[in-house]
N, C-alpha and C positions, 0 to 999 in steps of 0.2 A: 614698780608703780607706773601706771600709765598716765599720759597727759589727759586722755579722754576718760577720766574717772572722777567720781565725787571726792575721794580722799585727797587727790592731787589738787583739784580746782578749789575746793572749799576749805581745805585744812593745810596741806603741805605748803602750797605756794604762798598763801597769805602770811603764814607764820614765818616762813623763810625770808620773805621780803621785809616784813616788819622787824624781825630780829637783826637782819643785815644792816638796814639803814639806821636802826637804833644804835647799834654799836659804832657805826661810822660817824654818826652825829656826836657821840661821846668821845670821838677820836681814838677809839680802840680799833685801829686798822688791822693789826695782826689778828685780834680776836674776831673781827668781821670776816676775814679770809678763812680762819679756822671754822667759823660758823657755817660758811658756805661749803667747806669740805665735809664737815660732819653731816650737813643736810644732804649733800650729794651721795655720801656713803649710805645714809638711811634710805634715800631714794632707790639706790641699787639693791640694798639688802632687803627691801620690802618684797621683792620678787622671790628670792631664795637666799636666806642668810648664810647658807652653807657655802655659797660661791663668793662671798665677800672676801674671805682670806685669799682666794685665788687672785682676785683683782689687786688686792693690796700687795701680795707677794710679787706680782708682775711689776707693779709700780716701783717697789723697793729695788728689785733686780735691775730694771732699766735705768733708774736714777743712778745707781752705783756704777753701772757700765758707762753711762753718759758722763759721769763725773771723772772717771778715769780717762775717757777720750778727750775731754775738755782740758783737764789739768796736765795731761800727758802721762804716760806710764812711768812710774818710778822704777828704781832698780829692783824692787821686789816683784815687779810685774815682768814676768819672763816673756810675755807675748808682745809683739809690736802692735801699734794701734790698729792696723788693718785686720790682724787676727782677732783682736779684742772685739772689733765691730762684727766680724763674721760669727764669733761665738754668741754675741748678743742677738744677731739676726736669727741664727740657728735655733736658739732657745725660744724665741718668739714664734717662729714658724712651726717648731715642734709642738708647742702648746696648742696652736690652732689645728695642726694636723691630728693630734690625739683626739681632741673633742669633736672635730668635724668629720674625720675620715676613718676612725677605727671601725665603726659599725659598717660603713660603706665598703671598706676594703675586705672585711671578713665575709660580708654577704656576697660579694662578687667572687671571692675565692671558693665559697661553698657552691655557687652556681657553676663555675668553670670546671672545678675538679671533683664535684660531687661529695665534698667533705661536709661535716656537720659541726663546724665550730659554733659554739654558743655566742650570740651577739650580746655584748655587755649593755646595750641600749643606753648609751651615755647621753645624759641630758645636756644639751648645748647651753652653756651659760649665756644669758642675755648680754648683748653688747660686746662679746669677746672679740669679734672681728674688728670693731671700731676702736676699742681702747688698745688693742694690740697693734693695729696698723698706725694709730696715732703715735705710739711709742717707737715703732720702727722708723717713722719719719724723723722722730727726735734723735735717735741714735745716729742716723745718717747725717743729720744736720750737725750733731756734735763732732762727728768725724771730719766733716768738711769745714769746721771752724766757724759755723754760722751761729752757734750758741755761746753766749758770753755769760749770762746770768745763771747761777746755780743755786737758787733759793729753793729748799725742799718744799716749803709750804706752797710757794707759787707753782711748783711742778705738780704737787698733789692736786691743786685747783685746776691746773691746765688739763690734766688727764680726766679728773672726775667730775668737772663742772656739769651738772645734771642735764642742762638743756641739750647738750650734744653727746652725752655719754653713750646712749644706746644705739643711735642711728646716724650719728654725724651731725653736721658736716665734719670731715676729717680736717683737723686743725694743725697749724704749724706753730712751733714755739714762739717764733718772732711775731706772729699775729696777735698772740694773747698776752705776753708778758707786759708790754707797755700799757695795755688796758687794765691789767690787774694792779699796776702801780700808779696809774693816773689818779690824781686827786679829784678830777671831775667825775670819775666813775664812782666815787665814794659819797657823792652828794645826790640826794633824791632829785631826779629831773622829771617834772610833771609831763613834759612833752614826750620824752622817751617812754615814760610809763603808759601814756595814752596810746602811743603808737604801738607799743608792745601788746596792750590789750586788744587793739584792733586787729593786729596781725594774728594773734593767738585765736581770736574769735573766728576769723576767716578760715584758719586751719582746722578748727574744731568743726565748723560747718561742713567743710570738705570731707572730713573723716566720718562724722556721725551721720549726716544726712545724705551724703553721696556715696562715699567708698563702701560703707557698710551695707547700703541698699544694693549696690552692684554686686557685692560679695555674695549675697544670698542667691542671686541668679547664677553667678559664676560657679559657686560650689555645687548647686543643684545640677547644672549642666555638665560639669566635668565628671560628676559622679555617674550621670547617665551615659556619658561617653559615646559609644557607637550607636546608641539608640536615637540619636538626635536627627531631626530633619535638616535640610539645607538652611532654611531660615533660622531654625533654632540654633544651629551650630554658629552661624554668624552672630546671633544675639548673645550667645554665651561667650564667644571669643571677644566681642566688643565690650561685654560687661566686665570681663577680667582686665582688658586693656584700660578701661576707665577706672576700675577699682584700684589697680596699681598706681595709676596717675594721681588720683585724688587722695589715696592713702599716703603715698610718699610726699606728695605736694603738701598735704595737710600737716604731716609731721614736721616737714621743713619749716612751714609757716609758724607752727607752734613753738618749735625750737628757737627760731630767730626772735619771735615775739617775747618768749619767756626771758631770753638773754637780754633783750633790750630793756626789760623792766629793771634789770640790774645795771643798766647803762653799758652793757657789753654788746659790741657789734660782731656778730658771727657772719662769715661770708655767705653770700647767696649760694644755695646748693641745687636749685631747681628753677629753671627758667622756660616755662611753656615748651617742652621738647616736642610736643605733637605739632607744633608749627613748622618744624624743620622740613626743609626741602631736599636734604641729603643726609646720609647716615653720619657723615662727619659732623654736620651741624647738630644732628640729634645727640651725639655724645658730648658735644660742647654745651648742650643745654640740660642733659639728664645727669643727675648725680655729679655735678660739676667738680666737687672736691675729689671724687674718686677718679674722674677722668684726668685731673691734674696730677694726682698721685701716680696713675698708670704712666702718664707721659714723663714725669720727672724721675720717678724712682724705679720704673721697670723699662719702659721703651728706650729712654736715653742711655742708661748703662748698657743695655743689651746691644744697642746700635754701636756704641763706642767700643764694646768688646769685640765687634766684628772687624775692627780695623778700618778698612776703606769704606767710606760712606757713599753708597750708591742707592739708586732707587730700589733695586732688588733687595738689598740688605735692609733698607728702611721698611719695606713691606714685610720682610721676614720678621723683623723686630716687632712690627705691629701685630703680626699673627701670634707670636710667642707671648707678648705682653697681655693680649686679650685672653688667651687661654689661661694664663696664670690668674688673671682677674676672675675668670669663670671658676677656677678651682677655689679661689678665696671666698667666693660668694656662698656656695653651698655644695655639699657632696651630693651629686646626682648627675646622671647622664643627660637629663634634660637641660640643666644649667650649662653643662660643658658644651653641648651641641648649640645652645643659644649663643654662646660667646664665640664658638668657632664660625658659625654663620655670620655673625656680626663682624668678625675679623675679616672674613672673605669679602663681605660687603664694603668694608672700609678700604680694603686693597683695591677693589674694583672702582670705588668712588675716586680714590687717588689717581688710579690709572686714567679714568675718565677725565678728571681735571687736567692731568698732565697733557692730554691731547686737546684740551680746550673745547670738548664737546659740551653742548648745552641743550637742555630740554625746556619746554614751556614750564613756567613756574607751577601751574596747577597740576600738570602731569608729574612733575618732579615731587611735589608734595604727596600726591596720591600714591605713587610707587613707594615712597619712603614710609608713609603711614601703613600701607598694606604689608610691607616687609616686616615692620615692627610688630604688627598685629599677629601675623602668622608665626613669627618666631616666639612671641609670648605664649602662644598656644603650646609650643614645644616645651617651654620653660615651666608652664603651669600644670601640664598634664601629669597624672600620677605615674603613667608608664609611657614609653615612647610609642608603643603600639596604639595607645589611645590617642596620642597626639597626631600620628599619621592618619588614623581613621577619621579624626575630626577634620583635618585639613583636606582629606579626600572628599569628605562630605561638603565642605565649604566650597570646593572647586566644582561641585555639581554632580559628583558620582554618589548621589545619596537620594534620600526621599524628599521630593518637592511637595510642598503643601499648597494646594490650589483651591480656591473657592469652588464649592460644589457645582455652581452653575456652569463652570468652564470644563468640568471633567469630561463630558462627552466629546469635546473637541480636541482633547490632548492625549487620548489613549494610544495614538499612533507613535508617540515618542519612544524610541528604542532604549531598553536597558534602564528605564526609570520607573520606579513604583510611585504612583501618585495617590496621596491621601487627601481627603476633603476637609479635615479639621486639624487644628493644632492646639496644644495646651500651654506651652511654655511662653509664647509671645502674647502679651496683653497690651492694652493701651498704656498702662503704667510703664511697662518695659520700654515701649517705643518712645514714650515721653522722656524718660530718663536718659535714653541713648541720645536723643536730640539735644537735651540739656548738656550731656557730657561733651558732645561735639562742640556746641556753642561756647562752653566755658573753657575748654582746653585748647581750642583752635582759634576762636574769634575774640576771646576776651583778653583783657590785660592780665599780666602776672600779678601776684598778690602784692608785691612791693610797690608796683606802679599804682595799683588800686588803693593801697593804704595811704600812700603819699598824696594821692589826688583828692582824698576825702578831707574836707575842711573841718576842723574841730569846732562844733557848735552844738546847740541843744538838739537840733534835728538829727545830726549824725550820731550823737550820743544815744538818742532814743532808738535809732535803727540798730546800732551795735548792741545795746542792752536787750532789745527784743530778740535779735538773732541769738544772743548768748542764752537767754532764758529758754527759747524754743529748743535749742540744741541740748541744754541741760535736761529738759523734760524728756528728751529722747535717749538719755543715757540709761535706759532700762536694762541693756545688755552690753557690757563693756567688751570690746574686741581688741585683740592685739593688732599692732601694725605689721604689715607684711614683711618689712625689712628686719623685724626681730628674728625671723627665721634665716636670714641671710648672714 
């Protein structure tokens, strides 16, 4: 089930909220938690009921392994805690590897060796990356003694809580357990509910009115590929850059807003990353919970495993951690190259900082934004050849589109074919690109905007109008981009 759909907004969410707070008002606390778990399972099963047992099996396995790690292995457990943790991690990683990389691996084997293995065309279960990585962090926390409470119902709710289930943020056990047990979270809070509706509406506007509009141009442009002119290539690349921004930002807002309606505070996962003036800052603002996971559960153990902590080792650990993150995201050479390039940029950025070099803020922002935009072309393109062709066009080795009146004066330009008309760039396209720049770079983030709006009749009217307009545009429901990751 999608946040941006009539069944979720008009049926699932109201019924779930009413049922939850009715049970808590009657002091049926355990039943209220069970209601949320059942609702979350229904939310997941709406997409494909066949994969519901997979998620439930993963939860049962990881809870069992976590229980052994917390309570300590008994005599019947022949493996020491470290080995038990390794078995748990291996099972989770293998699950991801099977669903994400079986087709990719066989396809590349066929290309390299001329074989003809049939691809099983495995359908990737929604949210498998996020509910698996959430449980990996849980197992590591259990091993390190950070988990004390072992209530199975709470654990079920921790993993399946539907606002974060499919696309994050990646949660920690210690972040959620106190909230699930807090008495204040069991009482309907009008202020939290209004804040949640406001944040959800902001996210819905981003997804439906902005991200989906940019998506139509991006999809059209990446399909055209090498046929684009210089200006069209830039319009297409920026369209995808803003599509991804408003798509992920919109989901993050809706996830936080939905959770707040239940008095649950999820961590901020997206903080205007296109304002960043360095790649380091970009990753501190983009998918914040993933960056924290990479730092805590990949980078730090890798660096410690190298023995002596030096700048060279730290940069090598950064590179390895980013490559692993790229492999986790999606099977594809474009994704892997995207993360390799960002790993190299992070290393260069750290080296630059180490020598205390500084650039003017405007220039630093421009270089950072352009780097992100070019690397997103690589990530989005169906083939690497398409990506390189588009980048080549963007850099000027392509077809310039010039008004007819200027054509007689520019025929002397070497190696450039000049056309007098273009079709992809319209006034609407340019207007949306300007709006994309203003909202993503000059505007407040959603949390700042939501908290700055004072609850009164005027603001309620504005929010209601925005919600109604957006609902009227839900004529074609589209998936969020991170569902594919």
